[in-house]
Each structure stands twice: as C-alpha cells, then as structure tokens.
C-alpha positions in Angstrom: 118.6 84.9 117.8 115.4 83.8 119.7 113.6 86.7 119.4 114.3 87.8 116.1 113.3 84.3 114.5 109.9 84.8 116.7 109.3 88.1 114.7 110.0 86.9 111.3 107.8 84.0 112.0 105.0 87.0 112.8 105.8 89.1 110.0 105.5 86.1 107.9 102.3 84.9 109.4 100.7 88.6 108.8 101.4 89.2 105.7 108.5 99.4 98.0 111.8 101.2 96.3 114.1 101.9 93.1 117.1 103.8 91.8 116.4 107.0 90.1 116.1 105.4 86.8 114.2 102.7 87.1 111.8 105.3 89.1 111.4 107.3 85.8 110.0 104.5 84.1 106.7 104.0 86.3 104.7 105.8 88.7 105.4 103.4 91.8 107.6 100.6 92.5 107.6 97.9 95.2 111.1 96.3 95.6 110.5 92.9 96.3 114.3 91.3 96.9 117.8 92.1 98.8 119.1 93.0 95.3 116.8 95.8 95.1 116.3 97.3 97.5 120.8 97.5 98.0 120.9 98.7 94.3 118.6 101.9 95.5 119.3 102.5 98.8 122.4 103.8 100.7 119.9 104.0 104.0 116.8 104.5 105.2 114.9 104.0 108.4 111.5 102.5 109.0 108.6 102.2 111.6 106.8 99.1 111.1 104.5 98.5 113.9 106.3 98.1 117.2 109.5 98.0 115.1 112.1 100.5 114.2 114.1 99.6 111.3 117.2 100.7 109.8 119.8 99.5 106.5 123.0 101.2 105.9 125.3 100.5 102.7 128.3 100.1 103.8 130.5 99.1 100.6 131.5 96.2 98.3 134.2 94.1 99.9 136.5 91.6 98.4 136.8 88.0 99.6 138.7 85.4 98.2 138.2 87.1 94.1 134.2 87.2 95.0 132.4 91.2 95.5 130.1 91.0 98.2 127.9 93.8 99.6 128.8 94.8 102.8 125.5 96.3 104.8 124.7 97.5 108.1 121.3 96.5 109.2 118.8 96.9 112.6 115.9 94.0 112.8 115.3 93.8 116.5 119.3 93.5 116.7 122.0 95.5 115.1 123.7 92.8 112.3 126.3 93.5 109.7 125.9 91.1 106.6 128.0 89.8 103.5 125.6 89.4 100.5 126.7 88.2 97.4 125.0 88.9 94.0 122.9 86.2 94.1 121.3 87.3 97.3 123.0 84.7 99.1 124.1 85.5 102.8 127.8 84.7 102.7 128.5 86.1 106.2 126.8 87.7 109.0 128.0 89.5 112.4 125.6 89.6 115.4 125.6 92.8 117.8 127.0 90.7 120.4 130.2 90.2 118.1 129.1 86.6 117.1 130.1 85.6 113.4 128.6 83.0 111.5 130.2 81.5 108.1 130.2 78.7 105.8 131.6 77.0 108.6 128.1 77.7 110.8 125.9 76.2 108.7 123.0 76.1 110.9 123.2 79.4 112.1 123.6 81.1 109.0 120.6 80.0 107.8 118.5 80.9 110.3 120.0 84.9 109.8 119.6 84.0 106.1 115.5 83.9 107.0 116.0 87.1 108.9 117.9 89.1 106.5 115.3 87.9 104.1 112.4 89.6 106.1 114.7 92.3 106.9 114.1 93.6 103.6 110.6 92.5 103.0 109.8 96.4 104.1 107.8 96.6 101.1 105.8 93.9 100.7 102.7 94.4 103.3 102.2 98.0 101.3 99.2 97.5 98.4 99.6 96.4 95.3 99.4 98.6 91.7 95.4 97.5 92.2 95.0 98.7 95.1 96.5 101.8 94.9 94.1 102.7 91.8 91.8 102.1 94.4 92.9 104.6 96.8 93.8 107.3 94.8 89.8 107.6 94.2 89.4 107.8 98.0 88.5 111.0 99.1 91.8 113.4 100.0 92.2 114.3 103.9 95.1 116.7 103.6 98.5 117.6 101.7 101.6 118.7 103.0 105.5 118.5 102.1 108.3 116.8 103.3 111.7 116.2 102.5 114.3 112.8 103.2 118.0 113.0 103.2 118.6 114.0 99.6 115.1 114.2 98.1 111.3 116.0 98.9 107.8 115.8 98.2 104.6 116.7 98.2 102.3 114.0 100.1 98.2 113.2 99.8 96.5 111.7 102.4 93.5 109.3 101.5 91.1 108.2 103.8 89.5 105.3 103.6 86.7 105.4 106.3 83.5 103.1 107.0 82.4 100.1 109.3 85.2 97.8 108.9 88.1 99.8 107.7 89.8 103.0 108.7 92.8 103.5 106.9 95.0 106.4 106.0 97.4 106.0 103.0 100.3 108.8 102.5 101.7 109.0 99.2 104.5 111.1 98.1 105.1 112.7 94.6 108.5 113.2 94.0 107.9 114.2 91.0 109.7 111.6 88.4 107.8 109.1 90.6 105.6 107.9 93.4 105.5 106.3 96.6 103.8 105.0 99.5 105.2 106.6 103.0 102.8 106.0 105.5 99.9 104.0 106.1 98.0 104.2 109.1 95.2 101.4 110.1 93.4 103.1 112.8 91.1 100.0 113.7 93.6 97.6 114.0 96.3 100.2 115.5 99.1 99.4 113.3 101.5 101.7 110.7 104.1 101.6 108.3 106.3 104.6 107.9 109.4 105.4 106.2 110.8 108.3 108.4 113.9 108.9 106.5 115.7 107.4 103.1 118.9 108.1 100.7 118.8 107.0 97.4 122.0 106.2 95.5 
C-alpha cells in the first residue's frame, strides 16, 4: 500500500476516452472521471513512464439492493474494486487478498485515492487548445495501428526546438480521434496506449 501512495503523490505532483456514441459528437475527448472510463472501456492497457497499468470491467454486481461496478485494476499492484454510481469506492481487495470496506474506513479512503489516480490516465494529455497547436506542427510519419476491436491511421507530429522534443501520435478512428502516444525525448517520458477494447 505504501508504494502505491507514493506513486499517487508523484502522479499528482507532476501533473482520454469515451463510448462510440460520444465519439461521434466530437473529434477529441478526454475523459476525466471514473465513470467516464467505466462506461467507455471493456479493458485497456497503457504505459505511463515507468509503470504499466491496466483495467478490465468485470460485471455489475448487486449488493444489498444496490448496483456496483466490479472492475479489475493494475496500478503498482492488482486490485479488484467495487465502485458505486457516484464513483465512490464501496469495497476493494488487494493482491494479497486483503479486503477493505466500510468497516475499514481509513484503508478504504486511502485506496479510494489510489483508484482515482489509476483512472486519471488521460489527464496529463494535451488540452483541446494544445491539440490545435500540435496539428500545425511538422508531420514526421504516418502508420496504421490495430487495437482489440478497432483500427486507426496514426499521424505523428513533431515539436523540436531548444527546450522541447516531443512526438505526439494522433489516431484517426474515422468517427473520432485520440492521442495514443506522447514521447517527450528530452524528459525521457512516455504515455502510450498499448491496447484497449471499447464497450
């Protein structure tokens, strides 16, 4: 648990995706909530700097007359979480098999911060205004890419000057576009969507 909390603090200190219906309404979409991601993805696997992360929707589970989203999350450790319709964490089981619920409020609140950080995967990507600037940059290359249930053509834009060398990979899925990879070659940092499956 300690290593996860340290990781959360690093991510918060240093500083997205939607269902197909939403995708048709706009070119780019950056989900910024737990429920946005749950309603968009069956699963995903990403690389964020030194960390590989993943998510998988398991099912909707009824507990004491209430519905909860049961999901599997890998974020420094593997966890199974039950999340309510207000994005609150109801219960969690860590990789050691320890389960925390309302009877363990301190631990549950700590893990709630972890889950929110795990679902913040797209928050560090360029904003809509920054994307407008990116697509005016030099095109370095183009290529095709396939994910679990959808393919896209990718254009790589390069920003290169004294203080920056960044390659931004923008995928065009016909009905929407999204950033699937950002490489900061000066800071040696990377964000990459390795695979995903839409609902």
